[in-house]
C-alpha positions in Angstrom: 31.4 160.5 170.9 31.4 158.4 167.9 34.5 158.9 167.0 36.3 156.5 164.2 33.3 154.1 164.6 31.1 156.6 163.1 31.2 154.3 159.5 30.2 151.5 161.7 27.3 152.8 163.5 25.8 154.7 160.2 25.9 151.1 158.2 24.6 149.5 161.4 21.9 151.8 161.7 20.9 151.6 157.9 20.5 147.7 158.3 18.3 148.1 161.0 16.0 150.7 159.5 16.5 149.5 155.7 13.0 149.6 154.9 12.4 153.1 156.0 15.4 154.1 153.8 14.5 151.9 150.8 11.1 153.5 150.8 12.8 157.1 150.9 14.8 156.6 148.2 12.4 155.3 145.5 11.8 159.0 144.5 15.5 159.5 144.4 15.4 156.3 142.3 13.2 157.4 139.8 14.2 161.0 139.2 17.7 160.1 138.9 17.1 157.6 136.3 14.9 159.9 134.4 17.3 162.7 134.8 20.5 160.6 133.7 18.2 159.0 130.8 16.8 162.3 129.5 20.1 164.3 129.7 22.1 161.2 127.8 19.4 161.3 124.8 19.7 165.0 124.8 23.9 165.2 124.4 23.4 162.5 121.7 21.0 164.7 120.0 23.0 167.5 120.1 26.1 165.6 118.9 24.4 164.1 116.2 23.3 167.6 115.0 25.8 169.5 115.6 28.9 167.6 114.9 27.5 165.4 112.0 24.3 167.1 110.4 25.2 170.8 111.1 29.2 170.9 111.8 29.9 174.5 113.1 33.1 175.2 113.2 32.8 176.9 109.6 30.4 179.4 108.6 29.3 179.3 105.0 28.8 183.0 103.7 26.8 183.8 100.5 25.0 186.9 98.8 21.8 187.8 100.3 18.8 186.6 98.4 15.8 188.8 97.3 13.1 186.6 95.6 9.9 187.2 94.0 7.6 184.4 94.0 5.1 184.6 91.4 2.6 181.3 91.3 4.8 178.1 91.3 7.8 180.3 90.3 10.5 181.9 92.4 12.7 184.5 90.5 15.6 185.7 92.0 16.2 189.6 91.8 19.2 190.3 93.6 22.9 188.6 92.6 23.9 185.1 93.6 27.8 185.3 93.4 30.8 186.9 95.2 33.5 188.7 93.6 37.5 188.6 94.8 37.2 192.0 96.4 34.2 190.8 98.8 36.4 187.8 99.5 39.4 189.8 100.5 36.7 192.1 102.6 35.7 188.8 104.7 38.9 187.6 105.1 39.8 190.9 106.8 37.3 190.5 109.2 38.5 189.7 113.0 37.9 186.2 114.1 38.4 184.9 110.3 41.3 182.7 110.4 40.7 181.8 106.5 38.3 182.4 103.4 37.9 179.4 101.4 35.8 180.1 97.8 33.1 178.0 96.9 32.0 177.6 93.0 28.8 175.9 91.8 28.8 174.0 88.8 27.1 176.0 86.1 26.4 173.6 83.3 24.4 170.0 83.9 26.5 167.2 84.3 25.5 163.4 84.0 27.7 160.7 86.2 27.6 156.8 85.0 29.0 154.0 86.4 29.0 151.6 89.6 28.8 148.5 87.9 31.9 147.0 90.4 29.8 147.9 93.3 25.9 147.6 92.3 26.5 144.8 89.4 25.5 147.1 87.1 26.1 150.4 85.6 23.8 153.5 86.8 23.3 156.9 85.0 21.9 159.8 86.6 21.8 163.7 86.4 23.9 165.1 89.2 24.7 168.3 90.5 28.5 169.6 91.6 30.1 172.0 93.2 33.9 172.9 93.5 35.8 174.0 97.0 39.3 174.8 97.5 41.4 171.7 98.4 42.7 173.2 101.3 39.7 173.3 103.1 39.8 169.5 103.5 43.3 169.1 103.6 43.3 168.2 107.2 40.9 165.7 106.9 42.1 163.9 103.5 45.3 165.2 102.4 46.6 164.6 99.2 43.8 162.7 98.2 41.6 165.3 97.5 43.8 168.0 95.1 43.6 170.0 92.1 44.4 168.5 88.8 46.4 169.7 85.9 44.1 170.2 82.9 44.4 172.3 79.7 48.3 171.7 79.2 49.9 169.9 76.4 48.0 167.0 75.1 49.7 163.6 75.2 48.7 160.8 72.8 47.5 157.4 74.2 46.1 154.0 73.4 46.0 152.8 76.5 45.5 153.9 80.4 48.9 152.3 81.5 50.5 154.9 79.3 49.2 157.8 81.3 50.4 157.1 85.2 48.8 156.3 87.9 46.4 159.4 88.6 45.7 159.8 84.6 43.7 157.8 82.3 43.6 157.4 78.2 40.6 159.5 77.4 39.4 158.1 74.0 36.2 160.3 73.7 35.4 158.8 70.3 35.3 155.3 72.0 37.9 153.9 69.6 41.4 154.9 68.4 44.1 156.9 70.0 43.1 159.2 72.8 44.9 161.6 74.9 45.8 161.5 78.6 43.8 163.3 80.9 43.8 163.5 84.7 41.7 161.5 87.1 39.6 164.3 88.8 39.0 163.6 92.8 35.4 164.0 94.1 33.8 164.4 97.6 30.6 163.0 98.4 28.6 164.1 101.6 27.6 161.8 104.9 24.2 163.0 104.1 24.2 161.1 100.5 25.5 158.0 101.9 23.1 158.1 104.5 20.1 158.7 102.1 21.3 156.1 99.9 21.8 153.3 102.8 18.1 154.5 104.4 15.9 154.7 101.5 17.3 154.7 98.1 18.7 151.3 98.1 15.5 150.1 99.2 13.6 151.1 96.3 16.1 149.5 94.2 16.8 146.5 96.1 20.4 147.3 96.4 23.0 146.4 98.8 24.0 149.0 101.6 27.6 150.6 101.0 30.4 151.2 103.8 31.2 155.0 103.3 34.9 154.0 104.5 35.4 151.4 101.7 34.0 153.8 99.1 37.7 155.6 98.4 39.3 155.0 95.0 35.7 154.2 93.5 35.9 155.1 89.7 33.1 156.7 87.5 32.6 159.0 84.9 31.2 162.3 84.2 29.8 164.1 80.9 29.9 167.8 81.7 27.3 169.7 80.0 25.3 166.9 78.8 21.7 166.4 80.1 18.9 163.8 79.7 16.5 166.9 79.8 17.8 168.9 76.9 20.6 168.8 74.3 23.7 170.9 74.7 25.1 173.1 72.0 28.6 172.6 72.6 30.1 169.2 73.1 30.0 167.7 76.6 33.3 167.3 78.1 34.1 163.7 79.4 36.1 163.0 82.5 36.7 160.1 84.6 36.3 160.5 88.5 37.6 158.9 91.5 36.1 159.0 95.1 38.3 160.6 97.6 36.5 160.2 100.5 33.1 161.5 102.4 33.3 164.5 104.2 31.1 167.4 105.7 32.6 170.0 103.7 30.9 168.3 100.5 27.5 169.2 98.7 24.6 167.8 100.6 23.3 166.2 97.5 25.8 165.8 94.4 29.4 166.0 94.3 32.2 168.2 95.0 35.2 168.8 93.0 38.6 170.7 93.1 37.3 174.5 92.7 40.1 175.1 90.1 38.3 172.1 87.9 35.2 173.6 88.3 36.5 177.0 87.5 38.0 175.6 84.3 34.7 173.8 83.2 32.1 176.6 83.9 34.5 179.2 81.6 35.0 176.2 79.0 31.3 175.4 78.7 29.5 178.6 80.0 31.7 181.5 79.1 35.2 182.9 80.6 33.2 185.0 83.3 31.6 182.3 84.7 34.9 180.7 85.7 35.4 183.9 88.2 32.1 183.9 89.7 32.2 182.3 93.3 28.5 181.5 94.8 29.9 181.3 98.4 32.5 181.3 100.8 33.3 179.1 103.7 34.7 180.9 106.4 37.3 179.6 109.2 36.9 180.3 112.7 39.4 181.0 114.8 37.2 180.7 118.1 33.9 180.1 118.3 33.5 183.2 120.7 34.3 185.1 117.7 31.3 183.5 115.7 28.5 186.6 117.0 31.1 189.3 115.7 31.5 187.7 112.4 27.7 187.2 111.6 27.4 190.8 112.5 30.1 192.1 110.0 28.9 189.8 107.3 25.5 191.1 107.7 26.8 194.4 107.6 28.4 193.7 104.3 24.9 193.0 102.7 25.9 189.2 102.7 24.1 186.3 104.9 25.1 183.4 106.6 23.8 179.8 105.4 24.7 177.4 108.2 22.3 174.7 107.1 20.4 175.4 110.1 23.4 175.1 112.5 21.9 177.8 115.0 18.1 176.7 114.8 19.6 173.1 115.5 21.8 174.4 118.8 18.6 176.6 119.9 16.1 173.5 119.4 19.0 171.1 121.3 19.2 173.5 123.8 15.7 174.0 124.7 15.1 170.2 124.2 18.1 169.6 126.9 16.7 172.2 129.3 13.4 170.6 129.1 14.1 167.1 129.6 16.9 167.8 132.4 14.0 170.1 133.9 11.6 166.8 134.2 14.4 164.5 136.0 15.3 167.8 138.3 11.7 168.1 139.3 11.4 164.7 140.2 14.6 164.6 142.2 12.9 167.6 144.1 9.8 166.0 144.8 11.8 163.0 146.2 13.3 165.7 148.6 10.6 166.6 150.0 9.2 162.7 150.1 12.8 162.2 152.1 11.8 165.2 154.5 8.9 163.3 155.3 10.4 159.7 156.1 13.3 161.0 157.6 10.9 163.2 160.3 8.8 159.4 160.3 12.2 157.8 161.2 13.7 160.4 163.5 10.2 159.8 165.3 10.8 156.2 165.3 14.5 156.4 166.7 13.5 159.5 168.8 14.6 157.1 172.3 17.7 156.1 170.4 19.0 159.7 169.5 17.9 160.6 173.3 20.2 157.8 174.7 23.2 159.1 172.9 22.8 162.4 174.1 22.7 161.2 177.0 25.8 159.0 177.2 27.6 162.0 175.6 26.9 162.4 172.0 27.1 165.9 170.8 24.5 167.8 168.6 26.9 167.8 165.9 27.4 163.9 166.3 23.6 163.4 165.9 23.7 166.0 162.8 27.0 163.8 161.1 25.2 160.7 161.9 21.8 161.5 160.3 23.3 163.3 157.3 25.8 160.6 156.8 23.1 158.0 156.8 21.1 160.2 154.1 24.1 160.5 151.8 25.0 156.9 151.7 21.1 156.5 151.2 21.1 159.4 148.2 24.7 157.8 147.0 23.1 154.0 146.9 20.2 155.4 145.3 21.9 157.6 142.9 23.7 154.6 141.6 20.6 152.4 141.0 19.0 155.1 139.0 22.0 155.5 137.0 22.1 151.8 136.5 18.4 151.6 135.3 18.9 154.7 133.3 21.8 152.6 131.4 19.9 149.5 131.1 17.1 151.6 129.5 19.3 153.2 127.0 20.6 149.6 126.3 16.9 148.5 125.8 16.0 151.4 123.6 18.9 151.0 121.2 18.3 147.3 120.9 14.9 148.2 119.8 16.0 150.8 117.5 18.1 148.2 116.1 15.9 145.4 116.0 12.6 147.4 114.7 13.5 151.0 113.6 14.8 151.1 110.0 17.7 152.9 108.7 17.3 156.8 108.0 20.1 159.5 107.6 22.3 159.8 110.2 20.9 157.0 112.3 23.5 156.4 115.2 24.6 152.9 116.6 23.5 154.4 120.1 20.8 157.3 120.8 22.3 157.8 124.3 25.9 159.5 125.3 26.6 158.9 128.9 29.4 160.9 129.4 31.2 160.6 132.7 30.9 164.4 133.7 26.8 163.9 133.0 26.9 160.6 135.3 29.2 161.9 138.3 27.0 165.0 138.5 23.7 163.1 138.7 25.1 161.0 141.3 26.2 164.2 143.5 22.5 165.7 142.9 21.3 162.5 144.3 23.4 163.0 147.4 22.3 166.4 147.4 19.2 165.9 147.5 18.8 163.3 150.0 20.9 165.4 152.5 18.6 168.6 151.8 15.6 166.3 152.4 17.2 165.1 155.9 18.2 168.2 157.0 15.3 169.9 158.8 14.4 166.6 160.4 18.3 165.9 161.3 18.5 169.4 162.9 15.2 169.1 165.0 16.5 165.4 166.5 19.8 167.0 167.0 18.1 169.9 169.3 16.2 167.9 171.6 16.8 167.7 175.1 18.0 164.2 176.2 16.3 164.6 179.6 12.8 164.4 178.2 13.7 161.0 176.6 15.2 159.6 180.0 12.0 160.9 181.6 10.0 158.9 179.1 8.6 162.3 177.7 
């Protein structure tokens, strides 16, 4: 009966009863705004934790620790290294695509430099480790690669005599020297964030741009320490920052594995150059992670994921709780819509009866009222999403202007993904239609003769 003019009829009805529909949609607007706001916040938190802080596409495996605490001291009673046979066993596990050994520097080291960046030279104790350059080849290419060392010495008097990736190492400080390779190093994003957030404030230093750090030169003295004297002469080497990588040690610098092995063997004994302290496993598929973890633990080893599994659990619970709050608000709003639509149907009972009397079918009445509820739901959902976007923008503005920098502080604390916004809009329409369904069915089942008779 309504036919092709149904949309005109629906919009006309909404226009006549807009006050009632506005009252019905207040709950939906608030529920959608809360749900969108909380979900966007949860998605961003998960993105920061699992992508930047705890990347989960690799697993780090190390010997299982067995510690004994005695007052303020902790004694390691177990082994803390991996042999080559154990690395081969890890490579044979189903789902492991590659094994990248990791070796810690077992001697102290001092780093000095930074005058070009900070205006004055700095010196600090520093920890270091070594990784296989293949682990970051996709990320950094040839910027981070093994260096040649221990070969035939080439005498020099200036850096220009040694080539682009070498320098004239004059350990005595004067006279001639020998050409030595410039060693590429990596730092973690956490180091950069820690410096920009707290360290620079304590020493009144400028912020640094991680993208502009590549190529920065500094020196390291391996085997030297400000805490104790070394029995062997330290090895002095010039380093070049190759980039910022999540694969680097969280606090310190990461060098090519072969160079760290040579340093350990030279300064700490030949056997120290053959002891690996952990291994990073490349994962063929995230679905294989549970099986890999089980196989690793069966070998007497443990997975050190830097809190990735705990972070994943925490973010999942956080998103569930926040989403539950928004869904509960929308559910309460659907109940409110049922009440409001019941009042609307009571007000419009004569109009509905006249439509039935002039030929409208029950299905026409149902389509008419449900279409009105769906349009109200879509409009309320759009308003709610707009409020959530405005709230996110306001929160980001306040965070940028009032909250001090801290490690991994994002530019925005919200991730309004298209699929999430679309899903919330659909949920708003479904909630309105579901709330309006019971009074709609009652209105469509009424007898038009009662209306014409004035009953």
